[in-house]
N, C-alpha and C positions, 0 to 999 in steps of 0.2 A: 698550780705550781708556779713559783716565781722564777723568772729568767735571771740570768747572771746580771744583766744591766739593771734590772729592778732591784736586786739585792745590793748592788753597788750604790745606786741612787738612794735607796732607803738608808743605807749606812751613812751616807753623806748627810742626808736630811736629819737623821737622828743626832749626828754630830752638831749640825747647825742649831737644832732645837736645844741641845745641851748648852751651847754657847749663849744663846738668847736667854735661857733660864738663868745661867750663872751671872750674866751681866745685869739682869733684872734684880737678882738677889743681892748683888753688890751695889745696887742703887745707881748703876751707870745708865741704865735705860729707864725712861719714864714708863708709867703703867700703860699709857697709850701706845708708845713705841713697842713695848713688850707684846701687847695684844696684836698690833699690826704684824709684827714679824712671826708671831706664833701662828696667826691665821695664814700667812703666806706659806710657811713651811708645812703646816698641816694640809693645806690645799695641794701643795706639791706632793706630799705623801699619798694623799687620796688619789691624785692623778696617776701616780706611779703604780699603786696597787690596783686601781680600776681604770686602765687606759681607755676602755670603751666609752667612759663618760666624757673624755676629752673629744672623742669623735662626735658624740651627740652634741656637745657644746659647739663644735666647729660647724655642724650642720645648721644649728640655730642661727649662727652668724653668717652663714653662707660661705664658709671657708672649706677648702677641700679635705684636709686631713686634721686630725686632732693635734698632732705635733705642731702644725702651722699656727693654730690658734694660741698654743702655749708660747710659741716664739713671738708672736705679735704682742701678746699681753706682757710678756717678759721685757721686750724692748720698750714698750710704753712705760712700764714701771721703772726700768733702768734710766730712761731719759728724765722721768719725773724726779727720781732720787738724785741724779746728777745736778739737775736744776736746783733742788733744795740745798745740796751741798755748796753749789756756786753762790747762792744767796747768803748762806751762813758764812762763807769765807769772806764775801764782800762786807758783811756786817762786822765781822771781826777786824777786817782791815781798817774800816772807818773808826771802830772803837779804839784800836791801837794807836791810830793817828791822833785821835782826840786826847788820849792819855799821854802820849809823848809830848804833845803841845802843852798840856797842863803842867807836866813835870818841868819842861823847859822854861815855862813862864815863872814857875815858882822858884826854880833854881837861879835864874838870872834876873829876878825882880830887883828894883833899885833898893828896897829896904834890906834885902839880904846882902847886897854888895856893901852897904854902909856898915852893917854889923861885922862883916868879914874884914874890913879895913881897920877896925879898932883894935 
């Protein structure tokens, strides 16, 4: 029998899976990203349904409780994803700067000024 917290977590996981599926269907997510997130959410669902497996996983890694290993893995994943987002933002910032410079050079080039004076 599922506990209340398991039901709540499974409802949230099903919602998250539906969002991943819809974003992939809309071609917002790449196939690799779709597979990555589906694996994450399916692993989460498996851990919620079979919590003893997380305890066994914790024992393998020498961690006290199953929930602790989930927290450690989740934190590592969050840090990695934040790093990826940071790198993407920096790349976008550099691209925007480059584009703005190109537009400024085209807009204020000497040839364009001569044309505008005529």
